PAMIGU-757446 format. One line per 4 residues: their letters; for each residue y, z, x of C-alpha. Coordinates in Angstrom, 1 decimal. Each point is the difference from the previous one (the first is absolute). Layout:
BEGIN
a> Y Z X | ...
% end
This chain:
BEGIN
mkif> -27.0 30.6 -31.7 | -1.4 0.8 -3.5 | -3.4 -0.2 1.8 | 0.9 3.6 1.5
haik> 0.7 1.1 -3.8 | -3.4 -1.2 -1.3 | -2.1 1.6 2.8 | 1.9 3.3 -0.5
sffh> -1.0 -0.6 -3.5 | -3.5 0.1 0.9 | 0.2 3.0 2.1 | 1.5 2.1 -2.7
prgp> -1.5 3.3 0.3 | -3.0 0.7 -2.8 | -1.1 3.6 1.0 | 1.8 3.3 -0.3
lpgs> 1.8 2.0 2.8 | -1.1 3.7 -0.1 | 2.1 1.5 -3.0 | 1.2 -2.7 -1.7
qkae> -1.2 -1.6 -3.2 | -3.4 -1.6 0.0 | 0.4 -3.8 0.1 | -2.2 -2.1 -2.2
islk> -2.4 -2.6 1.7 | -2.7 -2.0 -1.0 | -3.1 -0.3 2.0 | 0.3 -3.5 0.7
lrli> 3.1 -0.2 1.4 | -1.1 3.2 2.6 | -2.6 -2.1 1.2 | 2.1 -3.0 0.4
hwaf> 2.3 2.3 2.5 | -2.4 1.5 1.5 | -1.6 -3.4 0.6 | 3.7 -1.3 1.6
cwlg> -0.7 3.2 2.4 | -3.3 -1.3 1.2 | 1.4 -3.4 0.1 | 2.7 1.4 2.3
galm> -2.3 1.2 2.5 | -1.9 -3.6 -0.1 | 3.0 -1.5 0.7 | 0.9 1.6 3.0
ataf> -3.4 -0.4 1.1 | 0.8 -3.6 0.1 | 2.3 0.8 2.9 | -2.8 0.3 2.3
ppln> -2.8 -2.8 1.1 | -1.4 -2.0 -1.1 | 2.7 -0.8 -2.2 | 3.5 1.2 2.3
ftla> 1.8 -0.4 -3.1 | 3.2 2.2 2.1 | 2.1 0.1 -2.4 | -2.2 2.0 -2.3
vfva> 1.1 3.1 2.2 | 3.3 -0.5 -1.2 | -0.3 0.6 -3.7 | -3.6 1.7 -0.6
ltvl> 0.8 3.4 0.2 | 2.6 -0.9 -2.5 | -2.2 -0.1 -2.6 | -1.1 3.8 0.8
llea> 3.4 1.2 0.5 | 1.3 -1.5 -3.6 | -3.3 1.4 -1.7 | 0.3 3.2 1.3
rnrs> 3.5 0.8 -0.2 | 0.8 1.2 -3.1 | -3.7 1.7 -0.7 | -1.0 3.6 0.3
plqa> -1.2 1.1 3.6 | -3.8 -0.6 -0.9 | 0.4 -3.1 -2.0 | 2.0 -1.4 2.9
awcg> -2.9 1.8 2.6 | -2.5 -2.1 -2.3 | 2.0 -3.3 0.3 | -0.1 0.3 3.6
wlwg> -3.8 0.6 0.2 | -0.4 -3.4 -2.3 | 2.4 -1.9 2.4 | -1.7 1.4 3.1
mgya> -3.4 -1.2 -1.5 | 1.0 -3.3 -0.6 | 1.3 -0.1 3.9 | -3.2 1.5 1.4
lcgf> -2.2 -2.0 -2.1 | 1.3 -3.6 0.8 | 1.2 0.8 3.7 | -3.2 1.6 0.6
fwlr> -2.5 -2.2 -2.0 | -1.4 -1.2 3.3 | -1.9 3.1 0.2 | -2.5 -1.4 -2.6
eihg> -1.8 -2.1 3.2 | -1.3 4.1 0.9 | -0.7 0.8 -3.3 | 1.3 -0.8 -3.3
aipw> 0.6 3.5 -1.4 | 2.6 0.6 3.1 | 2.9 -1.9 -1.4 | -0.1 2.0 -2.9
mmml> -0.5 3.5 1.3 | 2.9 -1.3 2.3 | 2.2 -0.5 -3.0 | -0.6 3.0 -1.5
vlga> 0.6 2.1 3.5 | 2.5 -2.2 1.5 | 1.8 -0.5 -3.3 | 0.7 3.7 -0.5
yyip> 2.0 0.0 3.4 | 3.2 -1.2 -1.6 | -0.4 2.4 -2.9 | 3.3 1.8 2.1
vgwt> 1.8 -3.3 -0.2 | 0.1 -0.2 -4.3 | 0.4 3.7 0.3 | 3.0 -0.2 1.7
aala> 1.2 -3.1 -1.5 | 0.4 2.2 -3.6 | 1.3 3.4 1.6 | 2.7 -1.5 2.2
nryi> 1.2 -2.2 -2.9 | 0.7 3.3 -2.1 | 1.2 2.4 2.8 | 1.7 -2.6 2.5
llpp> 1.0 -3.4 -2.1 | 1.3 1.6 -3.0 | 3.1 2.6 0.1 | -0.5 3.2 -1.2
evrr> 2.1 -0.7 -3.4 | -2.6 -2.5 -0.9 | -3.0 2.1 0.9 | 1.0 2.6 -2.6
sgft> 0.3 -3.0 -2.7 | -3.2 -0.9 -1.2 | -2.8 -2.5 0.6 | 1.7 -2.9 -1.9
aqca> 3.5 0.4 1.9 | -1.9 0.2 3.4 | -1.9 -3.2 -1.2 | 3.4 -1.6 -0.7
frnf> 2.1 1.3 3.0 | 0.5 -2.7 2.6 | 3.3 0.6 1.6 | -1.5 1.8 3.0
slir> 2.6 0.5 3.1 | -1.1 -1.6 3.1 | -0.7 3.0 2.1 | -2.3 0.9 -2.6
qlaw> -2.0 -3.2 0.2 | -0.1 -0.1 3.7 | -1.6 3.6 -0.1 | -2.6 -0.8 -2.7
altv> -0.8 -3.2 2.6 | -0.4 1.9 2.5 | -2.3 2.6 -1.6 | -2.2 -2.4 -1.5
acsl> -0.1 -2.2 3.5 | -1.0 3.3 2.1 | -2.4 0.7 -2.7 | -1.6 -3.0 0.5
vlve> -0.2 -0.2 4.2 | -1.2 4.0 -0.2 | -3.0 -1.3 -2.6 | -1.1 -2.8 3.0
ylrh> 0.1 2.5 2.6 | -2.1 2.3 -2.0 | -3.0 -2.4 0.7 | 1.1 -0.8 3.3
svlp> -3.0 2.0 1.6 | -2.2 -1.7 -2.2 | 0.6 -3.8 -1.0 | 3.9 -0.8 1.0
wnyl> -1.0 -3.8 -1.3 | 2.4 -1.9 -1.7 | 3.1 2.1 0.1 | 3.1 -1.8 -2.0
gvaf> 1.6 -1.2 3.3 | -3.3 -1.8 1.3 | 0.8 -2.4 -2.5 | 2.4 -1.5 2.5
yrns> -2.1 -0.7 2.6 | 0.7 -3.4 0.1 | 3.7 0.2 -0.1 | 0.6 1.0 3.4
vlmq> 3.5 0.6 -0.3 | -0.2 2.7 -2.4 | -2.5 1.3 2.0 | 1.8 1.3 2.9
lvrf> 1.0 2.8 -2.2 | -3.3 1.5 1.0 | 1.2 0.5 3.4 | 2.2 2.6 -0.8
tgis> -1.8 1.7 -3.4 | -3.5 -1.1 0.0 | -1.7 -1.9 -2.8 | 1.7 2.7 -2.7
glsm> 3.3 -1.5 0.6 | -0.7 -3.1 -1.1 | -2.0 2.1 -3.0 | 3.8 2.0 -1.1
laal> 1.6 -3.1 0.7 | -2.4 -1.5 -3.0 | 0.0 2.8 -2.2 | 3.8 0.2 0.5
fnaa> 0.3 -3.6 -1.5 | -1.9 0.8 -2.8 | 1.6 3.2 -1.2 | 3.2 -2.4 0.4
lala> -1.4 -2.4 -2.0 | -1.2 2.3 -2.8 | 3.6 1.4 -0.2 | 1.8 -3.4 -0.3
iltv> -2.6 -0.8 -2.7 | 1.1 2.9 -1.5 | 4.1 0.2 0.5 | 0.7 -3.5 0.2
aqkl> -0.2 -1.1 -3.8 | 1.1 2.8 -2.4 | 0.3 -0.2 -3.7 | 2.7 1.5 -2.0
peqn> -0.8 0.3 -3.7 | 3.4 0.7 -1.1 | 1.2 -3.2 1.3 | -3.0 -1.7 -0.3
rity> -0.2 -1.8 3.1 | -1.5 0.2 3.5 | 2.2 1.1 3.0 | -0.9 -0.7 3.7
rrpw> 0.2 2.1 3.0 | -0.1 -0.8 3.7 | -3.2 1.4 1.5 | 1.0 1.6 2.8
vlli> -2.8 2.0 1.2 | -1.8 -3.7 0.0 | 2.7 -1.5 2.1 | 0.3 2.5 2.6
mllv> -3.7 -0.6 0.2 | 0.5 -3.5 0.6 | 2.5 0.2 2.5 | -2.2 3.1 1.6
lalg> -2.9 -3.0 0.2 | 2.5 -3.0 1.1 | 1.2 2.4 3.2 | -3.9 0.8 0.3
mcag> -0.7 -3.3 0.2 | 2.8 -1.1 2.5 | -0.5 3.1 2.3 | -3.8 -1.1 0.1
vmll> 0.6 -3.3 0.9 | 2.1 1.0 3.3 | -2.8 2.6 0.3 | -2.9 -2.8 -0.1
rerr> 2.1 -2.1 2.6 | 0.2 3.3 2.3 | -3.9 0.3 0.0 | -0.5 -3.4 0.5
keya> 1.9 0.2 3.2 | -1.4 3.2 0.7 | -3.8 -1.5 -0.3 | 1.1 -3.4 1.9
afed> 1.5 2.4 2.9 | -3.3 2.1 0.7 | -1.3 -1.0 3.6 | -3.7 1.0 -0.1
tvkl> -2.6 -1.3 -1.8 | -3.7 -0.1 -1.2 | -2.5 -2.3 -0.3 | -2.2 0.8 -2.9
tlvq> -3.5 -1.7 -1.4 | -0.3 0.5 -3.0 | -3.4 -0.4 -2.4 | -0.3 -0.6 -3.3
gnls> -3.7 -0.2 -1.3 | 0.5 0.1 -3.6 | -3.3 1.4 -0.6 | -0.7 1.9 -3.6
qrrl> -0.1 3.7 0.0 | -3.3 1.6 1.1 | 0.4 3.8 0.5 | -3.5 0.2 -1.3
gged> -1.4 -3.0 1.6 | -2.9 0.4 2.3 | -0.9 -1.2 3.7 | 0.0 -4.2 -1.1
same> 3.7 0.3 -1.1 | 1.1 2.0 2.9 | -1.6 -2.4 2.0 | 1.7 -3.1 -2.3
alnr> 3.1 1.8 0.6 | -0.2 0.6 3.3 | -1.2 -4.2 0.6 | 3.2 -0.9 -1.5
ysal> 2.4 2.0 1.4 | -1.5 -0.9 3.4 | 0.1 -3.9 -0.9 | 3.6 0.6 -0.8
trtq> 1.2 1.6 2.7 | -1.8 -2.2 2.4 | 1.9 -3.1 -1.5 | 2.9 1.7 2.2
tgav> -1.3 0.3 3.0 | 2.2 -2.3 1.7 | 3.6 1.7 -1.0 | 0.9 2.7 2.2
tdlv> 0.5 3.3 -1.6 | 0.9 3.6 0.2 | -2.2 1.3 -2.8 | -2.8 -1.3 -2.7
vwpe> 0.2 2.0 -3.0 | -2.5 0.2 -3.0 | 0.9 1.4 -3.1 | -1.3 3.2 -1.9
tavn> -3.9 0.5 0.0 | -0.6 -3.8 1.2 | -3.8 1.2 0.6 | -1.2 2.5 -2.8
yplr> -1.9 1.6 2.7 | 1.4 2.6 2.8 | 0.6 -1.4 3.4 | -1.1 3.2 1.6
gaam> -2.9 0.1 -2.4 | -3.8 0.2 0.1 | -1.1 -2.8 -1.2 | -1.5 -3.4 1.3
vcal> 3.3 -1.9 -1.4 | 1.9 2.7 1.6 | -1.3 -0.8 3.5 | 0.6 -3.7 -0.4
yrde> 3.7 0.8 -1.4 | 0.7 1.6 3.3 | -1.5 -2.5 2.2 | 2.0 -2.8 -2.0
vrel> 3.2 1.8 0.2 | -0.5 0.4 3.8 | -0.6 -3.7 0.7 | 2.8 -1.0 -2.3
srlm> 2.5 2.3 1.7 | -1.7 -1.7 3.1 | 0.9 -3.7 -1.5 | 3.3 1.1 -1.1
kapl> 1.2 1.6 3.3 | 1.6 2.7 -2.4 | -1.4 3.4 -1.8 | -0.7 0.3 -3.7
llgt> 1.1 1.9 -3.0 | -2.2 0.5 -2.3 | -0.2 1.3 -3.6 | -2.9 2.3 -0.2
lefd> -2.1 3.0 -0.9 | 0.1 2.7 2.4 | -1.4 3.5 0.1 | 1.4 3.7 -0.2
msqd> -1.5 1.9 2.3 | 1.8 3.1 -0.8 | -1.8 0.3 -3.1 | -3.8 1.4 -0.6
ppgs> -1.5 -2.5 -1.5 | 2.6 -2.8 1.7 | 2.8 -1.4 -2.3 | 0.6 -3.9 -0.3
lnsa> 3.4 -1.3 1.2 | 1.7 -2.9 -1.2 | 1.4 -1.4 3.2 | 1.5 -2.6 2.5
vltd> -1.7 0.0 3.3 | 1.7 -1.7 3.1 | -2.9 -1.2 2.4 | -0.1 -1.8 3.3
trdv> -2.8 -1.4 1.8 | 1.7 1.2 3.3 | -0.7 4.2 -0.9 | -3.8 -0.3 -0.1
lryg> 0.3 4.2 -1.4 | -0.6 0.7 -3.0 | -1.2 -3.9 -1.5 | 3.9 -0.9 1.7
fkdi> 1.9 2.2 -2.6 | 3.8 0.7 1.4 | 1.7 1.4 -3.0 | -0.8 0.5 -3.6
yskt> 2.0 1.0 -3.0 | -1.3 1.5 -3.3 | 1.3 -0.7 -3.7 | 2.0 3.0 -0.5
hpvp> -0.2 -0.6 -3.7 | -2.8 -1.1 -1.5 | 0.2 -1.7 -3.6 | -0.5 2.5 -2.8
fgef> -3.0 -0.8 -1.9 | -0.9 -2.8 2.0 | -0.9 1.5 3.1 | -0.3 3.2 -1.0
ipmr> 0.3 2.1 -3.4 | 3.0 2.7 -0.3 | -1.7 3.4 -1.2 | -3.6 -1.4 0.1
rylp> -1.4 3.4 -0.6 | 2.0 0.9 -3.1 | -0.8 -3.3 -2.1 | -2.7 -0.5 -2.6
gwli> -3.3 -2.1 1.1 | 1.1 -2.8 -2.3 | 3.2 -0.8 1.3 | -1.6 0.4 3.3
nlid> -2.1 -2.9 -0.6 | 2.6 -2.2 -1.5 | 2.5 -0.2 3.0 | -2.1 1.2 3.0
mkrd> -0.3 -2.2 3.0 | -2.7 1.8 1.5 | 2.1 1.4 2.8 | 2.8 2.1 1.0
ltpg> 1.4 -1.2 3.3 | 2.0 2.6 2.3 | 3.9 -0.3 0.6 | 0.7 -0.6 3.5
ksla> 2.5 2.4 1.8 | 2.2 -1.5 2.1 | 3.0 -3.0 -0.7 | 0.2 -0.3 4.0
pivl> 0.4 -3.7 0.4 | -2.4 -1.9 2.0 | 1.0 -1.4 3.2 | -1.0 -3.6 0.7
sdkv> 2.4 -0.2 3.0 | 3.1 1.7 1.8 | 1.9 -2.4 -2.3 | -1.8 -0.1 -2.8
klgv> -1.0 3.2 -2.7 | -1.9 -0.5 -3.2 | 1.2 1.9 -2.4 | -3.3 -0.6 -2.4
nicf> -0.2 0.0 -3.8 | -3.4 -0.7 -1.8 | 0.1 -1.2 -3.2 | 1.4 1.7 -2.8
edvf> 2.1 2.3 2.9 | 2.5 -3.1 0.3 | 1.6 1.5 -3.8 | 0.6 3.4 1.7
ayis> 3.4 0.2 1.5 | -0.6 3.3 1.9 | -2.9 -1.6 2.1 | 2.0 -2.8 1.6
reef> 2.9 2.2 0.4 | -2.1 2.4 1.5 | -1.3 -2.7 2.6 | 3.6 -1.6 0.7
mrda> 1.1 3.9 1.1 | -3.1 0.0 2.4 | 1.4 -3.1 1.7 | -1.9 -2.7 -2.0
nill> 1.7 -3.3 0.2 | -2.2 -2.3 -1.9 | -1.6 1.0 -3.0 | -3.4 -1.6 -0.6
vitn> -1.7 -0.2 -3.3 | -3.8 -0.3 -0.3 | -1.5 -0.3 -3.7 | -2.5 -1.2 -2.3
dawy> 0.5 -1.1 -3.2 | -2.8 -1.4 -1.1 | -0.8 2.8 -2.6 | 2.6 -2.4 -1.7
ptss> -1.2 -3.7 0.1 | 1.4 -1.4 -3.0 | 3.4 1.9 -0.8 | 3.6 0.3 1.4
epeq> -0.8 3.4 1.9 | -0.1 -1.7 3.3 | 3.6 -1.5 -0.8 | 1.1 3.7 -1.6
hlan> -1.4 1.4 3.5 | 2.1 -2.0 2.1 | 3.0 0.4 -2.1 | -0.2 3.9 0.4
avar> -0.3 -0.5 3.9 | 3.2 -2.2 0.6 | 2.0 3.2 -0.5 | -1.5 1.5 2.5
aiec> 1.3 -1.9 2.9 | 3.5 0.0 -1.2 | -0.1 3.8 -0.1 | -1.0 0.4 3.6
glpm> 1.8 -3.2 1.4 | -3.6 -0.9 1.6 | -2.0 -3.3 -0.5 | -2.8 0.0 -2.0
vrcg> -3.5 -1.8 0.6 | -2.6 -0.3 -2.7 | -3.6 -1.0 0.1 | -1.9 0.0 -3.1
ndsa> -3.5 -0.7 -0.6 | 0.5 -2.3 -2.6 | 4.1 -0.9 -0.4 | 3.2 1.3 1.3
tcvi> -0.5 -0.4 3.5 | 3.6 -0.5 1.1 | 2.8 1.1 2.2 | 3.4 2.1 -1.4
tpgg> 3.4 0.2 1.7 | 2.0 3.3 0.1 | 2.1 -1.6 -2.5 | -2.8 -0.3 -2.5
eiiw> -0.5 -3.9 0.5 | -3.6 -1.5 -0.3 | 0.4 -2.5 3.1 | -3.6 -1.3 0.6
slae> -3.0 0.6 -2.1 | -3.9 -1.5 0.6 | 0.1 -1.3 -3.4 | 2.8 -2.1 1.2
tlkf> -1.1 -1.1 3.6 | -3.7 -1.1 -1.7 | 1.2 -1.1 -3.2 | -1.5 2.5 -2.9
gdgk> 0.8 -1.7 -3.0 | 4.0 0.3 -0.3 | -0.1 1.7 3.2 | 1.4 3.2 -1.4
pfrr> -0.8 3.0 2.2 | -2.0 1.7 -2.6 | -2.3 -3.2 -0.7 | -3.8 0.3 0.6
gsga> -1.6 -1.5 3.2 | -2.0 0.4 3.1 | 1.5 -1.0 3.4 | 1.5 1.6 3.6
atvt> 3.2 -0.7 1.8 | 1.7 1.2 3.1 | 3.6 0.9 -0.9 | 3.0 1.6 2.0
vkvp> 2.0 2.5 -0.9 | 3.1 1.6 1.0 | 0.1 3.5 0.7 | 3.0 2.5 0.8
rsga> 0.0 1.7 3.6 | -2.4 3.1 -0.6 | 2.3 3.3 0.0 | 3.3 -2.4 -0.3
lqat> 0.1 -0.6 -3.2 | 2.6 2.2 -2.6 | -1.1 1.4 -3.1 | 1.2 -1.2 -2.8
fysr> 1.3 2.3 -2.5 | -2.6 0.4 -2.4 | -2.6 0.6 3.2 | 2.3 2.7 1.1
fgdw> 0.3 1.7 -3.7 | -2.7 -0.6 -1.8 | 0.1 -0.2 -3.7 | 3.7 1.8 -0.1
lvga> 1.0 -1.8 -3.3 | -3.1 1.4 -1.8 | 1.2 3.7 1.2 | 3.4 -1.1 -1.3
aavi> -1.3 -1.2 -3.2 | -1.7 3.4 -0.4 | 3.3 2.0 0.5 | 1.9 -2.2 -2.6
ylam> -2.7 0.1 -2.5 | -0.2 3.9 0.6 | 3.5 0.2 -0.5 | 0.4 -1.9 -3.1
llfm> -2.9 1.8 -1.2 | 2.0 3.0 0.3 | 2.5 -1.4 -1.6 | -1.9 -1.3 -3.3
whgr> -1.0 3.9 -0.3 | 3.2 0.7 0.3 | 1.4 -2.0 -2.7 | -2.8 0.8 -2.3
lqlv> 0.8 4.0 0.3 | 3.2 -0.8 -0.7 | -1.1 -2.3 -3.2 | -2.5 3.1 -1.2
kktq> 3.1 2.4 0.4 | 2.3 -2.7 -2.4 | -2.5 0.0 -2.2 | -0.6 4.0 -0.3
ekl> 3.8 0.3 -0.1 | -0.1 -2.2 -3.1 | -2.2 1.7 -1.8
% end
C-alpha cells in the first residue's frame, strides 16, 4: 500500500489556487510535471494500434487528473493541453506519411480539445470534492485534506467523465477517431455495451475508472503527522468501478452469446466477391497508372470466374479515372466492366469518381456505383451512392477562400470534392440492401445509423488506405469501424485496396478476412497484400430486424452527459458564490 502514498507524494500540488499564498517551485520541477502530463497522453496512445496496450486506457487519464486536480483552473487547462498533445502526436503520428508537419499541427489543434478536461478536474476538485469548510481553510489545508465523502467522490468522478465524453463528441463531425472506447475493439465482450450507448459508453467507463483510480491514490494512504504513521482506507469508488466492470463483463458475455445466436439464425445470405489490388496511392497518376490498376483488378476478378456470386466489389477509387470519363482509358474501363459482369454473371460495385452535374462547372464526387451488363442504359449504371462526408483537407479544404495562400499550398490536395446528398442504401435485390460507407465514413456513427433506419440490412465499406503504406493507419481505421456493426446490429463487409478486407458480425467479431484466407503475413485482417475471394455473408431479413437501443435513440448518453455536466457547473458556480460571500463576511 505504500506505493499509493509514494505516487500521491509526487502529485502534491506545486501551484497556488486563486487567492492563496504563492508556492515556490523550481523551473526544473515544473518542467518535470509538464513532461509527465505529456507522457500521460502518449501512454493513452499506446492503447490503440499498433501497440494495442489496452490496459493503458485505464491508467493514462489518471495522470492528467492527478496533475490538474489541485492547480488553478488556468494551470489545469495547460495540463489538459499538454496531455492532449502527447495523445494526439503519438496517436496520429501516421499522418506523417501525408506530410511530416501534419502530426505536429494535429498535436496543437487536437490536443486543445482536452483543455476542458484538465480545467474541469481542478474546478470540480475545489467546488465538488472539497466540503465548504475546507474550501475556506486555505491552500495548504485543501491540499492536505483527504477525508472526502463517498458522494462527493462519485460526483467528482462523474463530472470529469462527462467532460471527457463531451470533449470527444465535440470533434464527432470532424475527426471521431480513436475515442477512448475504441481501445476495446478487440474485446468483443465489453464492446457489447456499444449496442446501447454507442462508443461513448466505453469512453465514459474508461474515464470513470481513471477518476476512481486517481481518488484511490489520493485517499488509500494518508500520513498522520501527529502520530508519525500512515493509515489506510478502502478505496470505495475504485471498488465500485471494479464491480461495475465485472458486471459489464458478465453482461457482455451473455449479450455476445445472443448476438452469435442471432447471426447464426439469419436465413438470408449474400455471396460477395471481394477484390483487393494492393496498389500504391495514385490519385495524381496518369492514364498509364489507371491502366495498371484496371489490369490488376480485372485479372484478380477473373480468378473468381468459377465462383457463384451475387456481387463483385472493388474498393474506393480502385481505378484513378472516372468510369464515365471521356479519356481513352475510361472507355476501356467501361468495356472491361461490361465483360467482367458478363463473365461473373453478376453486377459489380465499383469505387469510382463521378460527376455532380447540378453544379456549373460540374463537381467531382467520390462514389460507389452499382453497374450491371444486363442494363445497357447509362453504361450499365443501376444505382449509386456518393460520399456524404468528404475528408477535411484530404478531399476538400474547409474555408478555402479565407485561408492564406502559403497554408493552402502546404495542405492542398488540388481538389474539392462535392459531398453526396443521400444516405439511401443501394438496393442489390429484394433481400439485400447495402448501407455503403466510403473509406473515412465508417468512423461516423450517424451515417451507418441513418442507413439502417432506411432499411439497409448489411453495411458495406469500400476503402483505400494506400495513403499510408507503412504505418498503423489501416489497423486504426479497422478498429474505429468495428463499433458500427454493433451499434446497428448489422453485419459489416469491408473491401480495401491494400488491407482490411474482412467480414464483421453484428457482435463485432471479425470472422473472415482476405489476409487469413490468402495467408498475408501473420493473417491478421489489416495485413497488406493482393488477391480476391468469394465469401458468403448472412444477412437479416430486410425490414424485419429489430432496431438496437442505440440505433433508436442515437447519442442519448452524450445528451445525458451534457445535462449532468451543466448541472455540476451550476452547482460549482453556486459553491463559488458561497465562498466569495463567506470571505467577504470575514472581511
